[in-house]
C-alpha positions in Angstrom: 0.0 0.0 0.0 2.7 2.5 1.0 4.9 1.8 -2.0 2.2 2.4 -4.7 2.3 5.3 -7.0 3.1 8.7 -5.4 4.1 7.1 -2.0 7.4 5.7 -3.3 9.4 9.0 -3.0 8.1 9.9 0.6 8.8 6.3 1.7 12.3 6.4 0.4 12.9 9.8 2.1 11.5 8.5 5.4 13.6 5.4 5.1 16.8 7.3 4.5 16.1 9.8 7.2 15.5 7.0 9.7 18.7 5.3 8.7 20.6 8.6 9.1 19.2 9.2 12.6 19.9 5.6 13.6 23.5 5.8 12.4 24.0 8.9 14.6 23.4 6.9 17.8 26.6 7.4 19.8 27.6 3.7 19.8 31.1 3.3 18.5 30.9 1.1 15.4 28.4 3.6 14.0 29.1 7.1 12.8 27.6 8.7 16.0 30.2 6.8 18.1 33.0 8.0 15.8 31.7 11.6 16.2 31.6 11.1 20.0 35.2 9.8 19.9 36.4 12.7 17.9 34.7 15.2 20.3 36.3 13.4 23.3 39.7 13.5 21.6 39.8 17.2 22.2 40.0 16.5 26.0 41.9 13.2 26.1 44.0 10.8 24.0 42.5 8.9 21.1 42.8 5.7 23.1 41.0 7.1 26.1 38.3 8.6 23.9 37.9 5.3 22.2 37.6 3.6 25.6 34.8 5.8 26.7 33.0 5.6 23.4 33.3 1.8 23.6 31.7 1.7 27.0 28.8 3.9 25.9 28.4 1.8 22.8 28.3 -1.4 24.9 25.8 0.2 27.2 23.6 1.2 24.2 24.1 -2.3 22.6 23.1 -4.1 25.8 20.1 -1.8 26.1 19.1 -2.6 22.5 19.6 -6.3 23.1 17.5 -6.2 26.3 14.8 -4.2 24.5 14.8 -6.8 21.7 14.5 -9.7 24.1 11.8 -8.1 26.2 9.6 -7.2 23.3 10.6 -10.2 21.2 12.1 -8.1 18.5 14.9 -10.4 17.4 16.4 -8.0 14.8 16.8 -5.3 17.4 18.4 -7.8 19.7 20.9 -8.8 17.0 21.7 -5.2 16.2 22.4 -4.7 19.9 24.7 -7.7 20.1 26.4 -6.4 16.9 27.0 -3.0 18.5 28.4 -4.7 21.7 30.8 -6.9 19.7 32.1 -4.3 17.3 32.6 -1.5 19.9 35.0 -3.8 21.7 36.7 -4.8 18.5 37.2 -1.1 17.6 38.8 -0.5 21.0 41.2 -3.4 20.6 42.2 -2.2 17.1 42.9 1.4 18.3 44.8 0.0 21.3 47.0 -2.2 19.0 47.6 0.8 16.7 48.7 2.9 19.7 51.2 0.2 20.7 52.5 0.0 17.2 52.9 3.8 17.0 54.9 3.8 20.2 57.2 0.8 19.3 60.3 1.8 17.3 61.5 -0.5 14.6 64.8 -1.0 16.4 62.9 -3.1 19.0 61.5 -5.3 16.3 64.6 -6.4 14.4 67.2 -8.9 15.3 70.8 -7.8 14.4 71.6 -9.9 11.4 74.6 -10.3 9.1 74.5 -7.3 6.9 76.8 -8.7 4.2 73.8 -9.7 2.1 72.5 -6.2 1.7 74.0 -5.4 -1.7 73.5 -2.2 -3.6 72.0 -4.3 -6.5 69.0 -5.4 -4.3 68.5 -1.9 -2.9 68.2 -0.5 -6.4 65.8 -3.2 -7.7 63.1 -2.0 -5.2 63.0 -5.2 -3.3 63.8 -3.3 -0.1 62.2 -0.3 1.5 64.6 1.4 3.9 63.3 2.9 7.1 65.2 4.5 10.0 65.3 2.5 13.2 63.5 5.3 15.0 60.4 5.0 12.8 57.4 3.4 14.4 56.2 -0.1 13.8 52.9 1.3 12.5 54.7 3.2 9.7 56.5 0.0 8.7 53.2 -2.0 8.7 51.5 0.6 6.5 54.4 0.3 4.0 54.2 -3.5 4.0 50.5 -3.3 3.4 51.1 -1.0 0.4 54.0 -3.1 -0.9 53.2 -6.7 0.1 56.3 -8.2 -1.6 58.7 -5.7 -0.2 61.0 -6.1 2.8 61.8 -3.3 5.3 65.5 -2.6 5.6 65.9 -1.1 9.1 68.8 1.3 9.1 70.5 3.4 11.9 72.9 6.1 10.8 73.2 4.5 7.4 74.1 1.1 8.9 71.7 -1.8 8.2 70.3 -3.3 11.4 68.1 -6.0 10.0 65.2 -6.9 7.7 61.5 -7.2 8.4 59.1 -9.1 6.1 55.4 -9.0 6.4 55.4 -12.5 7.9 58.2 -11.7 10.5 56.4 -8.5 11.4 53.1 -10.3 12.0 54.8 -12.9 14.1 56.5 -10.3 16.3 53.3 -8.5 17.0 
C-alpha cells in the first residue's frame, strides 16, 4: 500500500532519514560513536576517547539487546549484540595501533649479518629502507602498500636488519 504510485518517494525519504538518525546513535561502530570519539579526543588521548566511546556503545548495545529480548524483536536484539561486539573490536584495534605507534623499529629487528645487503638489491626496489626510530605502525603501512617488499631497518646509514610481512606479524 505505501509503495504504490506517489508514495514511493516519501517512503524512500523516510527510510533514508530514519537510517541517518539511527546511524547517529553514539555507539562506537556507527558514525555517531565516531563523532563522539572525535569530540572526546579534544580532551583526552585517542585511546581514552575510544575507551569511553566503547563503553557507551556497549551500554547502548546491551540496552538494544535487552529491549529486543523483552519485546521479542529479534532483529533489534541482533543489532544490539552487533554493537556490543564491534565496539569492543574497535577499541582493541585502536589499542593495537597505539602500541604500534609507540614501538620503534629498532625493537622489532634482530641484528643480522649485513653482508647480504648489496647495492643491487636496494636499487631493484625489493627493499624499503626505514630509520630504526620509525614506528612499527609506519612499517606496517608500508608493508600493506607493498606486500612483496621487505623493510630494511637502518640506523645512521648502517643496516640493522630486515623485516618481512610474515616476520612483522609474528613479532606482534
